[in-house]
C-alpha positions, 0 to 999 in steps of 0.5 A: 139907452139900451137896457142894462141887460142888453148893453153887452150883447155885441161886446162879448168877443172883446169882453172875453179877450180883454177884460181883466181878471181878479187877483187870487188875493181875493180868495185869500181875503174871503177865506180869512175874513168870511170863512170861504171854503171849497164847500161854500155854495156861491151865487155869482150875480151878473156873472157875464162871461164868467170872469169872477165865476172862474176864480171860485170854480178853480177854488172848488166851489159850486157856483150858480152863474146868474146872467140875463144877457143871452150872448154873455151867458152862452159865452160863459157856458162855453168857457166854463164847460169843463168845471163840474161845479158850474150851474148856468142860470138865465135870470136877473139880480132882482129875480134870481129863481134860486131857492130860499136860503140856499147860498153861502155867498152872493158875489157880483163882479163888475155888475152891482151898479147895474142892479135895481138896488131896491128890488135886489136887496130883498132877493139877496136876503131871500136866497142867502143862508143865515149868516151868508156873505155878500161880496161885491168886486170891481176892477176900478181903473186908476184915472190919475196915477200916471199921465197915460191913465189921465189921458186915457180917462179923458179919451173915454170922456171924449168918446164914451157915448154915455160914460158918465151915466153908467159908471160904477162911481155913481154909487156912493157910501150911502148906497152901500151902507143902505144895502148892507144895513142893519149890518156893516161892510168892509172894503179891501183893495188889491193892485191889479193891471193889464199890459196891452199892445195896440190891438189889446188896448183897442179891444179893451175899450171896445169891450165897454158898453159906452164905446162907439161901435162900427158905423157910429160917426165917432168910430173912425176918429176914435180909433185914430185918437186911440192910436195917437194915445197908444203911441204917446204912452207905450213903452216897448210896445206896451200900454199899461192900465192899472186898477184897484181891485175893490172888494166890499164884503159883509153879512146880509141880514134877512130883513130890510133896514 
């Protein structure tokens, strides 16, 4: 199994093109509940190609995008080059290299489940200002709300090389409770979706770290089954993937529980 910091090196192009963004309602939530303003300084950890980073940059924030994977980081640098508030940082969640008590917010989009939580907790507490907020965001794909999504989930289980080992669902309530302790956290959900033609659905699947790549014995059978899946469920040439955008947020105390 590849290290978590290496898994997306060959996925960058598809990641940029086909991963979902985050709804603007996330900003509205953080402004109302956490006091987010354009002056807030943010560390986006595991920033990847900058999907969540961009949301805050467009709000006017200064954002430090911390990303260990060189290919992902360079893609983010290229895509976000026009934002003066963007600072790219080659580092990990466990050792961000950021200054003590320098951040108003720490965010992580589609990334927290890759971190070593025991090592990351004190690092986050170190770089957050007193009263700073930790915001964890996922686009959680719905797996059973429609027949097409149920079939897509089964398709992933069939062809995903190590899907069960790397999914965010391996985290449980105790993991979140322990990380935020002695404080607490809230969870808010928003609806989100993507609409794909076949090439888009293919790219979306291939952007996942568990998808077989060209040369893998399952690659061609996977493409054939994906075509059958698309043909069975497309409506006017469009296959829809639905998500719940999950936003966990709370203040992080300086010490460990």
